[in-house]
C-alpha positions in Angstrom: 0.0 0.2 0.2 1.1 3.2 -0.7 0.2 6.6 0.8 0.2 9.9 -1.4 1.7 12.6 0.3 1.8 16.1 -1.7 3.2 15.4 -5.2 5.0 12.0 -4.2 4.3 8.8 -3.6 5.4 7.3 -0.2 6.2 3.8 -0.2 5.9 1.3 2.5 9.5 1.2 2.8 10.1 4.7 3.3 11.2 5.6 0.1 9.4 8.5 -2.0 8.8 8.3 -5.7 8.6 11.4 -7.6 6.1 11.4 -10.7 6.9 11.6 -14.4 5.0 12.5 -17.5 5.9 11.0 -20.7 5.1 13.3 -23.3 5.2 12.6 -27.3 3.7 11.7 -30.6 0.8 9.3 -30.7 -1.7 10.0 -33.5 -0.4 10.2 -37.2 0.6 7.3 -39.5 2.6 5.4 -36.8 0.6 5.0 -33.7 1.5 1.8 -32.6 5.2 3.1 -33.3 4.7 5.9 -31.4 3.2 3.9 -28.4 6.3 1.2 -28.3 8.5 4.4 -28.0 6.6 5.6 -25.1 6.0 2.3 -23.2 9.8 1.8 -23.9 10.9 5.2 -22.2 7.8 4.5 -19.6 9.7 1.3 -18.6 13.1 3.0 -18.0 11.7 5.4 -15.6 9.8 2.8 -13.7 13.1 0.9 -13.4 14.8 3.8 -12.0 12.3 4.5 -9.5 10.0 7.0 -11.1 5.7 6.8 -10.8 5.3 7.3 -14.7 1.8 8.5 -16.4 2.2 7.6 -20.0 -0.7 8.8 -22.0 0.3 6.5 -25.2 -0.4 3.5 -22.6 -3.5 4.9 -21.0 -5.6 6.1 -23.7 -3.8 5.1 -26.9 -6.6 2.2 -27.8 -9.3 4.7 -26.9 -9.2 7.1 -29.8 -12.8 7.9 -30.6 -14.4 6.6 -27.5 -14.7 10.0 -26.4 -13.9 13.7 -27.6 -10.2 14.2 -28.0 -10.4 17.1 -26.1 -11.3 14.9 -22.8 -8.2 13.2 -23.4 -6.2 16.5 -23.8 -7.6 18.3 -20.9 -7.1 15.5 -18.6 -3.4 14.7 -19.6 -2.9 19.1 -19.4 -4.5 18.5 -15.7 -2.4 15.2 -14.6 0.6 17.5 -15.2 -0.2 19.5 -12.1 0.3 16.1 -10.4 3.8 15.6 -11.8 7.5 16.8 -10.6 8.9 16.4 -14.2 8.2 15.7 -17.6 9.8 13.6 -20.5 9.7 14.6 -24.1 10.1 11.5 -26.6 11.8 11.9 -29.7 10.1 14.1 -32.6 8.0 15.6 -29.7 8.2 19.4 -31.8 5.6 17.4 -34.4 3.0 16.7 -31.9 0.9 19.7 -31.0 -0.5 17.9 -27.7 3.1 17.3 -26.7 4.1 20.8 -27.5 0.8 21.8 -25.0 2.7 19.8 -22.4 5.5 20.8 -22.5 4.3 24.4 -22.3 2.3 23.7 -19.2 5.1 21.7 -17.9 7.3 24.7 -18.0 4.3 26.7 -16.4 4.3 24.8 -13.7 7.8 24.4 -13.1 8.1 21.0 -13.5 11.9 19.5 -14.3 12.1 18.7 -18.0 13.8 15.6 -19.9 14.5 15.1 -23.3 14.7 11.3 -24.7 
């Protein structure tokens, strides 16, 4: 069991996990490749002790099930809970990732680039 303290997750062993958000291109011609890249990066951060939120894995298979704005607004809102954001390769070509980076910078999050 874990307790949430502020923006961190406190494990039973006392270790505090920081939260990171994975941002990058999802839509387009290579959706499956985009999701695979995001998954690879998410695994890397999990293995380094971070709590990872990866929209590609959270909603990648749900396109068309709700208005796109619901996913975008929800993702931008989730950034408020994070300590950092990691930008995937070619993030600049994604309007969503650009907006996520802008919001992260406004919130003062650490920014990493893959």
